[in-house]
N, C-alpha and C positions, 0 to 999 in steps of 0.2 A: 510761335513762342522760342526763344533761344534757350539751348539746353545748356547748363553750366557745366563747367569741367568736372566739378565733383560729382553732380547728377549723372554725365556720359560715363564716368568712371564707375560709377555705382551699378549702371546699366549692363555694361561691359563683363564687369564681375559677375552679376547676377547670371547673365547668359553663359559664362564658363561654367559657374556651377551647376546650371541646368544641365549643360553638355557632359560634364562630369557624372552627374547623377543617372543621365540616360547611359553613359558607359557602363556605369556600374550595375544598373538593370540589366543590360546585355549580358554582363558577367553572371549575374544571379540566376537570370533566365536558363542558364545552362542546365539547372537541376532543380527539381521542386524542393522547396525548404525541408529539410529534415531536422529535427530538433536534437540538439547533442545532449543527451541525458547525463546529469552532473550529480545526481544523489545516488548514495552507497548505503545501503542498509547493514548497520553495524549489529551483529547480533551477539549478546553477551550474556553469561549465566549468572544472573544476581546471586544466587545461592553460594556461587564460589568466589565473586569479586565485590559484592555489595552493589551499590549505585553505579551508574554509567561513568560518573566522573572518577571512579576509581578502576575502571576497566583498563586492560592493557591497550585497547583499541584507541579510547581517549588520551590516555597518558603518553603513549610512543607513537602510534599510527597516524592519527588524525593530523599533525601538523604536517608530514609529508604528503598526504591526501589532499588537505586544503592546498598546498604549495603546486599540487598538480592539477588544480581547480576543482576539487570533488568537495561536495557537501556531505557530512556524514550524520545519519539520522539513527538513533540508538534506539534498540528495542530489546528489552529483557526476555530472554528465552523461556523463563519460567512465567511468563505473564501471557503467554500465549503468541503465536505466529501470524503474521499478516495472510489476508486471503490472496489467491493468485490473482485476483483482480487489483489488488492494492499494490502489487508487484510490478505492476506496468510501468511506474513513474520512476522505477530505480534501474541505474544502469547495473548495479551489481550487489553482491552480498559479500561481506567480511567476517570471517569468525576468527577468534583467537582463544579457543578455550584451553584450560589447564588440565582437563581430564573429561571422560564421558559425562554428557548433561544426563539430568534425570529420567527424562522420558525419550529416551536415545531413539526408540523404535518410531515414535510419532515425529521426532525431527528428521531422521532421515527419510521418511516418507514423504514430508513437506517439501525437504531440500530436492529430492528427486522430481517431484511435481513441478516446482517452480523453474527447476534446471532445464526443463523441456522448453521454456521461453527464450527469447533472444536476451539472455542474462548472464554476466559473468560472476564466477564465483573465486574467491580469494580465501585460502583456507591456510592459517597460520597457527602453528603448535598442535594440538591434539584436534583430531577430526571431529570430536565430539560422540563418538559410539566406539565400542569395541568390538572389532571385526572378528566375526566368527563365521562357521558352515552355515548358520542360518540366515546372515544379513551379509556376506561377502559379495554376493551378487549386486545388492541395492547399494553398497558402500562404492562397488568400483562403477557402476552406472554414473554416480555422481563425480568420482574421480577422474573418470574418462574425459569430462570437459577440462580438467587441469593436464591431460595428457599423460596420466599415469595410472597404474594398477597395482592395488594392495595384495600382497600374496598372503596375508594374514599371519605372516611369522615376524617376530621380532627377535632382536640381538642383546642379549645381555646377560653377563658381562661381554664388554667388546673388545677384550684384548686378542691381537692379532689382526684386528681391522685396519685397514689402510686406506688412503685416500686414492682412489681411482683418477678423478678429474674434479677440477673446480673452476669456474668461469671468473677471473678475476674482476669481471665487469659486474657480478651478482654477488660475489661472496668476499668475506673479509673487507667489510667496507669500514668499520670503527673498531673490530678486535678480530683476532686470529682464533682458528680453530684451537680449541682446548688439546692438550697434548693427551689427555684423558678423553676418549671419545664417549660422550653419553650414549645410553641405550637409544636403539633406534628401530623403525619398523623396517621389513624387507619390502620395498617399494620398486616396481619395474616401470621404465616407460613404456608406453602402448601406442605411441603414434611414431610417424618419422619424422614430424616437423616438433616435437617436443623439444623446448630449450632447456638443456639440463645444465643448472647452476651447480649442483655438488653431487657428486655420486662416490659412495664408498664401495669398497669390497669387502665382503664379509670374511671372517677367519677361515683359515683352513679346514677347520673342524666342520665347518657349515658349507663348505664346496666353493669359497671364494665367490659367491654369487653377487651381481651389482645391486645396489641398494641407492635409489635416487632419493634424497633428502631435500634438495631445493629444485622444482622444475616450475615452468611456465607451459602451458598448453594454448590450444585455439582460444578457449574461453574463460580462462582462469590461470591461478598460480597456486602453487603449495610449498611451503617450508615447515619442516618437521619440528615438534617441541624440542628445544635445544640447539637447534639448528637455524633459528632466526635470529636470536637474542642472546647475548653472552651477559651471564651474572644476572639472573632473574629472582636473587635473593637479596633480603635487605641489605646495605640501604640500595634502594634501587635507582638513586642519582649516579650511582657508579656503573650502571648496566650501561651496554653500547649494542648498537645494531651488528649482526653478524652479516645479515645480507643487506645490500643496497636497498633501501625501502623506494626511493626515487626511481631507480630502473626498474626495479620489482613490480612496484604498483603501476609504473606508466605502461609497462608491456602485458601484464596480467589483465589490467582494466581497458586496455586498448586506447592509452590517452597519447601516445606517440605522434607527434605533429599537431596535435589539435590547440586551439586558442585556450589561454588560461586567463581568466579576469585576475588581475594582479593588484594586490593590495599595498605593495612595497614602495610603489613608483608614480610619479606623475610627471608628465612633459619631459619624459627621459631621465628624470633626476630622482635618486633615493629620497623617500618621506623623511623628515625630520619632525619630530613631536616632542615637547617639553612639558613636563606635568610637576606642579608644585602642590604637594598637601601641606597645608599650613599648621599641621601639628607641631608643637613645639615652637612656635611662633614667638611666645613670650619668655623664653627660658634666658636667661643672663648667659650672654657669650663669655667664653672662657679664651677667645682669642685676645692676644696682648692688646694691640690697639683699640680694640671694641671695648675690652673690659676697662681700660682706662678712661674711656668715653661713656662707660655705663650704657652700652648699647646693648639689646636684646638680639636673640639670634636672627627673627625676622628683619631688622633693620640691616644686618649684615648680610641677609642672602639678597635683600633689596639692593644694596650697595655693590655687592661684588657679583652677582650672579643673574640679576636682571638688567639694571641700568647699564651695564657696560656691553650687552648683548642684545642690542635693540632690533637688530637682524633677525634674532630668533625668537618665536612666539613662546609664551609660557602660559598654559592654562592652570588657574589656581584652584584649587577645591578646597573651599572654605568649610572648616568645621565651626559649626554655630557657636560652640563655647568658646574656641580659640579666636572665632572673630569678634566677640564683644568683652573680652576680659584679656587685657594685654598686661595685667599686673602692673600697669602705671595709671595715671590718672584717666579719666574717660575720654578727655579731650585730646590728650596725647596719642592714644590709642587709636582714636578715629583719624587723627591726621595722617597716622602712620599707613593705616588701610586706605584712606584715599589716595595717599601718594602713590601706593602699589597699584592700584585700579586706574589711576590716571596715565600710568605707563602706556605707549602706544602698543607696545608688544605683549600685553597682559590681557587676559579675557576670562570669562567665568564660563563654565560648562553647561550645557543643558543636560549632558548625559556624563555619566562616570564610567570610566574603565577599570574593571575589576583587575586588582592587583593579585598575581599569583607568581609561582616559581616560573621563570621562564630566562633560564641562563644556558650559555654555551662557551665554558672557560676551563681551565685547568682543574678547578674543584667539580665541575659539572661538565665532563668531555664527551657531552653526546648531544646530537639534535633531539633525542628522546626528552631531554630537560627543557626544551622550547614547548610554550604553550601554543595550543591552536589557537584559530581565530577567535573562539567564543567558548563559554564553560558549556557542559554537556546537558546543562537543564532546559527545559523546554523555553525558558525565557531568553535564551541565547544571549547571556550576559557578555559583553565584548571584552576580551583580554588585554591587559596592558601588554604592548608586543615584547619588551624586555622588563625583567623585574626592576623595581624600584629599590632604592638604596636600603629598606627594611630588610629584603631578601639576602642581601649581601652582608649585612652585620650580623645576622642572627645564625648565619650557616657558615660552617668551615672555620679554618683556623687563623683568618685573616685580620680577624679584631676588628677595630672599630674603622680602619681604613680599607675594609674590603669593598668597598665602592669602586676602588682602582680597577678591580676584575671587570667592571663594566665595560672598559676599553677593548677587553677580549672578546666579550660576547657581541660587540658593534662590530669588529673585524670578522668573527667566524661568522656572522648573519650575513655577510656581504660576499664573501668568497669562499668556496668556488662556487656558489649559488646565493642569490640575494634571498634570504628567508624572513627578513623582519625589516621595518623601517628602522632609521636610526632614532631611538627613543632614550629619552633621558628623564627619570622619573625620581623625584626626592622629597622629603619632609624638611620643612623649615629648621629642624634642630640640626641639620649639617653646619648652621650658622654658629654652632655652639662650640665646636672645635675645629682645630686647623686643619687636621687631616682630611676629613670627609668634606670640608669646603673646598680645599686643593684639589680633590679628586673630581668634584663635579666641575670646577672650573676649568680643569685641563679638558675635560671631555667637551663642554661648551666651546672652548676655544677651536677644538677639531672640528666641531660642528659649524662654527663660524667661518672657518676657513675652506669647508668642503663644497664639492658640486651637489647639493641638496634642494630639496623643494619641500621648505616649512609649511606645517599645516596645524592648525588647533586640534583639540582632543574632538570637538563635535564634527571638524572636517575630517578626521580619521575613522570616526564611528559610522559618518555617511558613506564613507568609501566601502568600510566593510560590510553595510546594508547592501550596497550595490553588488558586492561579490555574491549575497546569497540571492539576490531577485534577478540578477542579470540572466538573459536568455540568449542561448547562442542556437542559430540554425546553419546547417551547412546548405550553401545554396550553390556549390559548384565542387570540382575536383580539388580545387585550392582556394576555395572563396567561402567567408562565413557572414553571417548578419548578426551584429550584436545589438541588442535592444533591452530595455526595461533596465538600464545599469546603473541610475541613479548618478551619483557623484564618482562613481568609478569610471575612470576615462583612460586606463592602461590596459592593453591586451598584451600577454607576453606569448612568444613561440620559444620552446627550447629546442635544441639540436637544429637549430636553423641557420647553420654555418653556410648553407649553400642556397638559402632563399631569401628573397628581400619583398618588401610591400610594393606592388605595383600600383604606384600612386594615381596614374592614369586612370585605372578601371577601378579604384576604391572609390568609396563615397565616405566622407565623414572622418578622414583620417588627416591628421595635423601633422604627423611627424613619426619617425621611426629611428632607433638608435639600438646599435649591435654592443653587446657586451660579451665578448667571447663568442660561444656558440648559441646565445640567447638573443632574441630581438625582441625589443620592448616597441610596442605600437601605441602611439598616442592618438586617441579619439577626440573628436570634436563635441563638446556638451551641447551644442546648439543642434546636431543630428540625433535625432532619437533612435532611428535605425542606421545605424553605420555599417557598412560592408567593407571588408577586409579581404583583399585578393592578393595572394602570394605568386611569385614567379621564380624562375631560377636567378640566382644571383648573376649568371653568365650575360643576363639582358643589361645589367648595370651600364649606364652612360650611353645607352643608345636613344634615349627620351630626349624631347626637348627641355630646357631647364624648367624647373617648377620647383618655387621654395617649400622647403620641407622643414619642420622643426628637427632639429637634433635633440637640443637640451636646453631646459630653461628654469632658473630659480622660481618664476612666477608660473602659474597655471595658465595655458592658453586655450582659448575657444574661438567660435564665432570667426574662423578664417575664411576669408576672401581672397582669392588670387586673380589677377590679370596678367598680361605681359609686363615682366619687370616690374611688378608691383604686388602688395600684399598688404592687407590690413587685418587686424585682429584684435580681440579682447584680452585682457590678462589682469590678473590679480596675484597677490602675496605678499610677503613680507621682506623687508630691507630692499636693497636696490635689485633691480631685475636684470640679470645676466641672462642673454640670449645666444644661441647658435642655431644658424640656420645652413642648410645645404642646398644645393640647386639653384643658386643665384646667377643671373649673368654676372660675369667679372664687372668690376667698375666700383663707381661710388653711390651711394643711396643717401637719401634724407631720410632721416628717421624722426617721425612727428609723434609726440604723446600727447593726448588731451584727456581731459576728464569732464564729464558732463557737457561735452561740446566745447570746452574752453582750452586752449593748448597752454601746455604747462611746461613743455620742455622741446628741443629740437637739437639735433646734430648730424654730422655726416659720418657715415661708417663704410669701409671698404670692403667688397667681395673679392676674396683673392682668385688666382687663376684656375682654382679647384672648385670655384662657386661657394666657397664656405663666407658666410656673413656673419660676424660676431660684433656684439655691441653689450653696453651696460646702460641701463637707464637710472641714473641716479635719483629717483623718485621712490615715494610709496605708493603702494598699491593695494591696501585692504579694501578699498573701496576701488572697484575696476576702474582701469584706464583703457583707452583706446589708442592702438599704436599702428602706423602706416608706415610702410617703406616702401619708396619711390627711387627708382634708378635715375640717376641724373647724368650719365654718361660715363664712359671708361676711361677717358682722360682728364675729365675734372680735377681740381685738386681739391682737398677737403677743406670746407669751410672753417674758419679760426673762431 
């Protein structure tokens, strides 16, 4: 029986996929799988701070820990400590006490017991015990993990103290050392490899002894109370990090170089999500043209913020009372709601995001004001990435147009590191007044023109779920197997300026994109156990051409590649823009089909560097199949 061209191509592509899988298996076989532990036990003192939601670790430290790929589990020290057997699941422990804990002897004994295991320990603020002659030996057994030794002495007042050394990579991240030095313990470095972040010199009356206040040892890190964070008094939103929490936690917890499940990016582009809460939907609009036409705020929102931005999804959270009572006749209200839900870019959520303070702007000038991925409770409610308009209008001196500051938060969470998706959350009552309406519209215009990957609220929630469920196993010196990740399909490598993905040896990798020193790796949802293999950047350009996704507005998966050809599935909002690298220079036929029926075809050209860029002017909320076939290096494009 004759084999059709289509079937022949599929067989060839399948053979290549198997070959790549075999290569990846060889790379993985270099080492037995070693699980990468990502859970961090956060011990807090409920007697000092109340619940976990109010703890310093949750409010300030969990965001950078999440950014580094860590899952934080909270435990009130007053309610008992985990058994040593329970501690096997954890990578490390973090504490941030404001003073000695109630049963400090029991805590110190427990800490020394678990510290004997392959566990890392991070101590911020008070160490939780008062060092004295009776317990100093036990204190220093714990601190030896951090590369330091407590002398038992304290300096206060601090007049005459001077800074002996500070590492600019670890210190004065968001604020500078106060001219009035806080009281401090006299701590010495006790290991030659201790990374000192800050060292003071005691006053002449004390003999000018060295006092190490920030240090990272072989199995943990330490930052003394008053030397980790500036301004710990109310209002706390004015506080800032003195240490660089990203660099400090990464080194102290041994995270440098390891892959991070990333919740901000898909197919190389920053995620976008838009959320509309219909509270205020029926209020009469005070905007001039709307008032003249007797429009309610919801109609203005639909007219100005949803219908003009068809390429951006809006997830509408309907409040029951607002959905049924529009202040007009029931039929008019029903028509308006049907018009809203009929919009191609509108959907209703199965899950709701938790509205919370998450700002990074002039009024809230620290990453400590950005919310972690979830609330601290056991139900792990997912937080809205960036605050909605209610958190801008009620706080600060900027009045009703406070939402204009959202643009600062969006910018500050993109550079110098991408911390959050591009998120816009607002209430229907923004359609009541011109200033807040204008603020939302300006942000949506920027999103519409940006290189983003739009996603619904349910889509984002599924990605966050994937962060908590993902399993990472190290399978080689520079190879990791990523599984059980659900909808999360981006793995990030920080500090990867000299590394790249080895596409030939990796399995289930769709693409890679570099942003500064960060490498974003797009995985294929069709491959449950993906293997990412890195190699030195010096090898770049030595391989045979292999089409690799750089960025896309649509999410890409089910990638199959052959010589000078590739096919994949894609879905998303708006027109699909794509940039591929590794293409053979020349012209390619781009064919798009949905459910087996061709819907679009065009020719695009790969340049001499192998970059192939094209835009598919179609909708893809329902997945489409795209095939790229080279048609020769000298052919003219089809008209």
